[in-house]
C-alpha positions in Angstrom: 0.0 0.0 0.0 2.7 2.4 0.9 2.4 6.0 1.9 -0.6 7.1 -0.2 -3.1 7.7 2.6 -1.0 8.5 5.6 1.6 10.8 4.1 1.8 14.5 3.9 0.2 14.5 0.4 -3.3 13.9 1.8 -5.5 17.0 2.0 -7.0 17.2 5.5 -8.4 20.8 5.4 -12.1 19.8 5.6 -11.7 17.1 8.3 -13.9 17.3 11.3 -12.0 17.7 14.6 -13.6 16.4 17.8 -13.2 18.4 20.9 -12.2 16.9 24.2 -13.7 18.0 27.5 -11.1 20.7 28.1 -11.2 22.4 24.7 -15.1 22.2 24.7 -15.3 23.8 28.2 -13.1 26.6 27.0 -15.5 27.3 24.0 -19.0 26.8 25.6 -20.5 27.1 29.0 -22.8 24.3 30.3 -25.9 26.4 29.7 -24.8 27.2 26.1 -24.2 23.5 25.5 -27.6 22.6 26.9 -29.2 25.2 24.6 -27.4 23.8 21.6 -28.6 20.3 22.4 -32.2 21.5 22.7 -32.0 23.3 19.4 -30.5 20.3 17.7 -33.2 18.1 19.1 -35.9 20.4 17.9 -34.4 20.6 14.4 -34.1 16.8 14.2 -37.7 16.4 15.4 -38.9 18.9 12.8 -37.1 17.1 10.0 -38.4 13.7 11.2 -42.0 15.0 11.3 -41.6 16.5 7.9 -40.2 13.2 6.5 -43.1 11.2 8.1 -45.7 13.7 6.8 -44.3 13.5 3.3 -44.4 9.7 3.4 -48.0 9.8 4.6 -49.0 12.1 1.8 -47.2 9.9 -0.7 -49.0 6.8 0.5 -52.5 8.5 0.5 -52.8 8.7 4.3 -52.2 12.5 4.7 -54.3 15.6 4.3 -57.1 14.6 6.7 -58.5 17.0 9.3 -59.5 15.6 12.6 -62.5 17.0 14.5 -62.8 17.6 18.3 -64.4 14.1 18.7 -61.4 12.4 17.0 -63.3 11.6 13.8 -62.0 12.5 10.4 -63.8 15.6 9.0 -64.4 15.1 5.3 -63.8 18.2 3.3 -65.4 17.9 -0.2 -64.7 21.5 -1.2 -61.1 20.8 -2.2 
């Protein structure tokens, strides 16, 4: 194999660097980190709900309105 992947000729400019505990604590406080985790969870939940909703529409299950009694309200004006 040789020195093709581990040598100095490999471009590593876009590599992701992981932060250990010390370097992470220097960049963010605990409350900032908790806020970041909450924002990421909300975004992931939104994307998941969006994906599920699109799958439901594609399978013919979406687009229904549910009334207060839990029954599907049929809207024929569409």
